[in-house]
N, C-alpha and C positions, 0 to 999 in steps of 0.2 A: 528907481526904487518906488515902491507903493507909497502913496500918501499916508503918513502915520496917523493923520486925523480922519481918514476915511472910516466909515462904519465897518465893523467886523462882520464877516459872513460865516455861516456854519460851513466848515470844511467838507468838501466832497472831492476825493482824490482819484485821479486816473493813474493806474499802474500799467505800464507797457511791458508785457512779458511775464511768463510764469516759469522761468528757470529758477535756479537756487536763489538768486538775488531777489527776484520778484516775489517769490512765495514767502521768504522770511520778512520782507518789508510788509507784505500783507498781514502777516501774523502780528507784527508790532503795531500796525495801525488798528487792527482789531482789538488788541489788548488795551489800547488807549481810547477805545470807543470812537475812533475816527472813521467816518463813512468813506468807503472807497469802492471803485469798480475796476476790475482787472481783466485785461484782454490778452489772449494768447492765440497766436496764429496757428498753432498745432492743435491736435486733438487730445493732448495730455500734457502734464507738467514735465519738467526735466530739462528743457532747453537743450544745451549741447550734449547732455548725457543721455538723451533719448536716441537709442540706436536706430538708424534708418528713419529718423524723424520725418514724417510726411511733409513738413514745411521746408525741407531741403536745406536747413541751416545747421544741422548737426554734423560735426566732423569726427564723430566717434567711429573708430574702425573695430573690426570684430574681435581682435585679440587684445584690445586696450585694457591695461590696468593703470590706475591713477598713480602718479609719482609722489603724491603726498600721502603720508601715513594716516591711518584711521583716526588716531588721537588728534591730529592736526586739522583734519577736514571736517570733523563732526560739528554740528550746531551745539552751542553750549546748553541750549534748552531742550535738546532732543539727542541724547547720546546714541552713538551707533551701537548695534548689538555687540555684546561682549565676545561672541564667538567669531566675529569678523577677522579676516586675515589682516596683516599689516598694510598691504597694498591691494585694495579690492578691485575686482573686475568691474567694468562699467555697468553690467546688469545689476549688481548689488547697489551701486550708487544711485542708479535710476529708481530702483525700488525704494531706497531710503527716502528719496524726495517724495515719492508717492505716499509713503507711510507718514511722512511729516505733514503733508497736506491733509490727509485723512484724520490724523491724530488731533490736529488743531481745528478741524472743521473749516478748512479754507476752500475746499473744492467748489462749494456752491457759490462762492463769490467770484469765480473765474468764468468768463465767457470764452469758450473755446472756439477754434476755427474762425476767429475774428481778429483781424489785424487793425492797427492804427495807420491809416493812410496819410493823415495830416494832423499836425498839432500847431495851432496858431495862437500867439499871444493876443489877448483882447485888451481894450483900453482900460478896463477896470482891474487889470492885473491877473486875471484868470486865464483859462485856456479853452479854446474851441477845438474840439477833437472830432475829426471825421473818420468813421470806421469803414472797413472794407465792405460792409453791408450797404454803404451809402448814407447811413444815419449820421447826424451831427449831434454831439452832446457837449455840455458845458461843465467845467470843473474849476474849483478854486485852485487846485494844485496838480502838478504832473510829476510822476516818478518814472524816469527812464531806466528800464532794466532789460534792455534788448540785447545785452551781451556785446562782446567785441571780438568774437572768434567765429564769425559767420560770413564775412565778406572777404574771400581769398585775395591775396596780393600775388599777382603773377609777374615774373620778370619780363622785361621787354628786350629780347635779344634781336640783333640784326639777322637777316636771312630767314630761311624757312626750314621746318623739320618735317621729314616724311614719315617718321614713326608716330607713336602715340604719346601725347603729353597731357598730364593732368596735374591738378593741385592736390596736395595731400588731403585737403578737405573732402575730396571725393573718393579717396582710397578706402575700400572696405576690407579687402583681403587680397592675398596673392592671385586670386582668381576673379575678383570683381572690383571695379568694372572692366579690368583688363586681365586676361590670362597671361601671367608672367612666367610660368614655368618654361625653362629653356631659353628665356629671353635675356638680352644684354640690357641691363637697366642702370640708369643714373638717377640717384636721389640727390636733389639739390638742397643743401642746408645742413646744419649740425645742431639744430634745436632738439627738443624732446621727441617730437613727432618724427622728425627725420631719422633719429637714431632708432626709434622703435621699428619704423618701417624698413630701414636698411638692415637691421638685425634680422627681422623676419624673412626678408627676401634673400639674404645672403647664404642661407643653408645650401650646401652643394647640390642638393636635389631640387632646388627651387630655381632661382635665376641662374643662367649659365655664367654670368659675371655680374657682380654688384659693385658699382662705383659710386662713391660719394663725392660730390663737387662742393667745395666750400671756399668762400672768399677769404676766410681767416681761420686759424686754428682755435679750438675752444678747450677749456678744461672740462673733462668728463668726470662727473662726480658719482660715487657709488651710492646705492640706495641704503646700504647698511654701514654702520660704524660701531665697532665693538660689540657686534651681535644685536644691536638695536637699530631701528630705522634712524637714518642719519638726521632727519628733521626733529627727532625727539631730543637730541642732545645738542641742539643749537645753543649758542650763547644767549642767556636771558637778557631782556632789554634794559635791565638796570646796570649792566656793564657798559662803560663808555664805548661808543661805536668804533673809534679808531683802535682801541685796545682789543675789542672783539674781532675786528677785521684782521689785525696782525696775527692773532692766535689762530683764527680759522684758516687763513691762507697758508700758514705753515703746516697746519694739520692736514690740509688737502694735499700739499706737496708730499708730505710723509706718507699719506695713504696711497696715492696713485703714481707718484714719481713723475718722470718726464713723459710728455705725450709722445715724443719721438720713439720711446721705447716700444710703443705699440705700432709703430709705423705711421703715426699721425703727425701732422704739422704742429710745430710748437706754437702756442698762443702768443700773440703780441701784446697781451695784457695780463694783469694779475688775476689769480683766482678770485671769483666773486665780483669781477668788474663787468660781468655780463650776467644776464638772467641765467640761472643754473641749468646746465644740460645734464640730466640725471639718467643713468642707464645701468642696468645690471648686466647687460650683455655686450654692449658695443665695443668696449675695450678688448674683451676676449675674442670677439669676432674679428676685430682688426688685427690683433696679435696673432691670430690663427691663420691669417691670410684669406679668410672668407670674404673680406671686402678690402678695397683700397680707396684711399682718399687722394683726390687731385684738386687742383686750384679752380678758380672761378671760370665759368663759361664766358667766352667772348662773343661768339656768333655760331649760328647753325647753318649747315649746308647739306640738305637732303638727310642722310642718316649719319653724317659726320658732324661731330661736335668739336669745335675749335676752342682751345683754352687760352686764357689771357697770358700764360707763360710761353706761348708758342707751340705747345703740344696739341695733339688732336686725338680723338677717339673715333674710330670708324665702326660702321655697322651697329649703331645704337638702335635698339628697338623701342624703348620706353624711357621717358623722362618724368619723374615724379618730383614736383616742386613743393618742398616743405618750407615755403618762403613767407609765412606769416599772414597777417590779416590787416585790413584797414578798419579803423573806427568809422562807423557810419550811422547817421541818424536821418534816414530818408524821409521821415515824416515832417521834418522842419523845412521851411521854405529856403531855397538856395540863397535868396536875397538876405536872409537873416544870418549874416556871416559869423556873428559872435556865437552862434549855436552849432558851428561846425569846426572840426579840427583844422589847423592851419596847414600850410604846404609841407611842413616838417613833421607832420603827424603829432603835433602838440595840442593838448586840450587841458590847460591848467584849471583846477577847481579848488575852491576852499575846502580843505579837509577831504579832497577827492569826492565831494558830495554836491557842491553848488557853485554856480558862477557868480562872483561878486557883482551886485547890481541887477541881477535877474531874479526877481522874487518868484516864489511859488513853483520853482523848478528844481528837481533833485535827481541825482544820478546814484544808482545802486550797483555796486560791483564793478565800476569803471576804473579798474586798476589792475596792474600786473603785480600780484602780491606774492611775495616769497616768505613762507612756503605755500600758502593756500589762498584760494579765492572763495572757497565754498562758504565759509562763515564770515567773510569780509562784510558783506551787506548786512548780516545779522548785527554787527557792531554799528555800522553806519545807520541802520534803521533807528537806533536809539536817538541819534541826532535829528533825523528826519521827523520822527514823531514828536520830539520835544519842540521843534520849531513850529510845527503845524498846530499843536495844542497850546502854544503860547507859554510853556513852562521854561523855555530857553529863549534868550534874546541874543541875536547876532551882534557882533561888534560893528562899528561903522564900516562902510564899504572900503574906505581907504585903508583901514586896519586889516580888513579881510584880504585885500590885495597884498599888503606887506607880509602878512602871515603866510599866505599862499606861496609867495615867491621864496620865502625863507624855508618853508617845508619842502618845496621842490629842490632847492639847492641841497638840503640835508639828505633827502632820499636818493637823489640822482648823482651826487658827487662821486660815488664809488664806481659808476658805470661809464663805459666809453660811449661817446655820442652816436646814437643810432635810433631810427624810428621805433625799434622794438623796446627801447628803454624809456620812452617819454612819459609813461604812466606807472613806472616801477615804484614799489614801496616795500619797506621792511615791515611785515605784518605786526610783529610784536611791538616794535617801537611806535608804529602808527597807532595801534590800539591804546597804548599808554597815553599818547598825546591826545587822541580823540576823546578819551574819557575825561582827561583834564580840561579840555575845551568845553565839553558838555557841562561839567561842574561850574566852570567860569561863567558860561552863558546862563545857567540857572541863577547864579548869584547876581548877574546883571539884571535878570528879570525881577528878582526879589527887590533889588534896589530901585527898580522902576515903579515900585509900589502898585503893581497890578495894571499899569498903563502900557502893557506890551501888546502891540498889534500882531495878529496872527501872521506868521511868516517873517517876522522881523520888522 
């Protein structure tokens, strides 16, 4: 921890990234009169929602519509246009982020086409940042908003594959980067991207055969419920979690029935025990016979794919791996192990914002939020700005750790153990708790009679 008796310094914050999390954090700092400099590797804002982003880190495919409804994804301080559809195309979302930046005058504070190559803690508690230009700058605080959907995780199967294999991160359309018409295609995974891509490729005039490989069954949730986007009628956070889960799980069963009815494997877990897989098309495509689901891949041999259950699929042309992403902070030194996820893909944070005992370092949007991540950092930025300007006082490190562990247990208890669930949160309940903690920290600051060091 920083010495509480050390002289305070005028804050100067470095923000890494200008996706939705980075820009809303910049807006909050600007509102608080906190000086910052923001760096974006690309030539525009938008991060993952920038189609064909020249920085190579966007996973947006041409047909993508967001699975979160407009009312859930919009910033509270910048409502989406009233004429927007329930589930916007990615082009609308990217323009929305551009409009947000221009409306609040944030663009001039972003240095584009400049990445952060290295961020190193300095003895005085600040940060030495080396840019891709070779320049080194110094900051009191660092905000990491580099996203967690840019470093693809590829399975490592024994053997070799003579066809074409890509991660869904690089999928653009049925024709790019691979021409898939008339091909025999396997899509690996049953998350949202897997279902979108499989549904798109499974039209009879597209792939000659579309197969989905999955290690386990999942519950496929509809986008609409009772004529409304399903995420608009979620249980409010003031209902006890267990009570809400019981009701929601029964409702899902009533809505979709058994997965085997559609020719899919039955899940080995309850509804909502995994990050939701939402699709308007996948169940219909499966039930219509346009796609079929097989078990996990065990090994590859030329153009033959061997399955764990002993089956095999011959003459496979393309494998698309929709197998998730790794959290990665390449600008931190490898030796600084507490600043990297562990071997189980875990990266616990106090209120999903900071690491206990590491001052002047904040994370924005580093959570798998159900139903939305777009305005997650908008809420987190309230805590970040309050810590930096001294109006909020952190609890002692030991208490931060206790709270962090309790929060993780609360948010993760409903999910089965897997790398994809290590940073999962319930957005509504998280926000209620975050706002309560901000109020508590402001009270601690007031009780400290103005002797609050910046950053806690």
